[in-house]
C-alpha positions as CSV (number, residue, x, y, z in Angstrom):
1,M,151.4,182.3,93.4
2,A,152.1,182.3,89.8
3,K,149.2,182.5,87.3
4,T,149.2,179.9,84.5
5,L,148.5,181.7,81.0
6,E,148.2,178.8,78.9
7,E,148.7,175.1,78.9
8,N,148.9,172.7,76.2
9,I,149.1,168.9,76.8
10,I,150.3,166.8,73.7
11,S,150.0,163.0,74.1
12,R,153.1,161.4,72.7
13,L,152.0,157.7,73.7
14,D,150.8,155.9,70.7
15,I,151.6,152.1,71.2
16,P,149.2,149.2,70.5
17,N,148.8,148.2,73.8
18,K,148.7,151.6,75.8
19,N,145.6,150.3,77.5
20,D,147.8,147.7,79.4
21,L,149.8,150.0,81.1
22,T,149.6,150.9,84.8
23,T,150.0,154.4,86.3
24,V,153.3,155.1,88.2
25,N,153.4,157.7,90.8
26,V,156.2,160.1,90.8
27,E,157.3,162.3,93.5
28,R,156.5,166.1,92.6
29,K,158.9,167.5,95.0
30,F,161.5,169.5,93.1
31,G,165.3,170.3,94.1
32,R,167.4,167.3,94.0
33,A,170.9,167.6,92.6
34,E,169.5,166.1,89.4
35,D,166.6,168.3,89.0
36,Y,166.4,171.2,86.4
37,I,164.7,173.6,84.6
38,E,165.3,174.3,80.6
39,I,163.6,177.3,79.0
40,F,163.1,177.9,75.3
41,I,162.2,181.4,74.1
42,S,160.7,181.2,70.6
43,N,159.0,183.8,68.4
44,L,155.4,183.5,67.3
45,R,156.3,181.4,64.2
46,G,157.7,178.9,66.6
47,N,161.4,179.4,65.9
48,I,163.6,179.0,68.8
49,L,165.3,182.1,69.7
50,E,167.1,181.2,72.8
51,H,167.7,178.1,74.9
52,I,168.4,178.2,78.8
53,P,169.5,174.8,79.8
54,N,169.7,175.2,83.5
55,Y,167.7,178.0,84.6
56,T,168.1,178.5,88.3
57,N,166.8,182.2,88.9
58,Y,163.5,181.0,90.2
59,K,161.9,181.5,93.7
60,S,160.6,178.6,95.9
61,T,160.0,177.7,99.3
62,T,161.8,174.7,100.6
63,S,161.2,172.2,103.1
64,S,163.7,170.9,105.6
65,Q,164.8,168.3,103.1
66,G,165.5,171.1,100.5
67,L,162.9,170.0,98.4
68,T,159.9,172.4,97.2
69,S,156.6,171.8,95.5
70,D,156.1,175.5,94.8
71,I,158.4,177.2,91.9
72,N,157.8,180.9,90.8
73,I,159.4,181.9,87.6
74,D,159.1,185.3,86.2
75,P,158.9,185.2,82.5
76,L,159.7,189.2,82.1
77,T,163.0,188.6,84.0
78,I,163.8,186.1,81.9
79,L,163.0,188.1,78.6
80,R,164.7,191.3,79.7
81,S,168.0,189.3,81.1
82,K,168.2,187.9,77.3
83,G,167.9,191.3,76.0
84,Y,164.4,191.4,74.9
85,T,162.6,194.4,75.7
86,S,159.8,194.6,73.3
87,G,157.5,192.2,71.4
88,T,155.7,189.2,71.9
89,Y,157.5,185.9,72.3
90,N,156.6,182.4,73.7
91,L,158.3,180.8,76.7
92,N,158.4,177.0,77.0
93,I,159.5,176.0,80.6
94,N,160.2,172.4,81.2
95,I,160.8,171.3,84.7
96,Q,162.9,168.0,84.5
97,K,163.2,165.3,86.9
98,R,165.8,162.8,86.0
99,K,164.0,159.6,87.6
100,I,164.4,156.4,86.3
101,T,161.4,153.8,86.8
102,Q,160.9,150.4,85.9
103,I,157.9,149.8,83.6
104,Y,157.0,146.5,82.3
105,I,155.0,146.5,79.2
106,R,153.3,143.0,78.1
107,N,153.4,142.6,74.2
108,K,149.9,141.2,72.9
109,W,151.1,141.0,69.0
């Protein structure tokens, strides 16, 4: 199992009636045709050096439906495949699921 080295969560929701929002459960299985993984490699100053828009060289266990909840990504393999053999780099790995959900927001202005 992969080990998380660091995780940063930044809230981007800043609207006046955010307390009126309800939760929506989103399926966390990965592997549908529209799911993808994008990776950004940046230096320690935050400058993006590489962007991998559709990373597919990950390992996973799949169910009978072809979906998985376990994705293993080797950062060292990614860096070496892009020619980075020494140095310190940040990898931002975004696991994307294109799922459209209807959300109704009631305005109180």
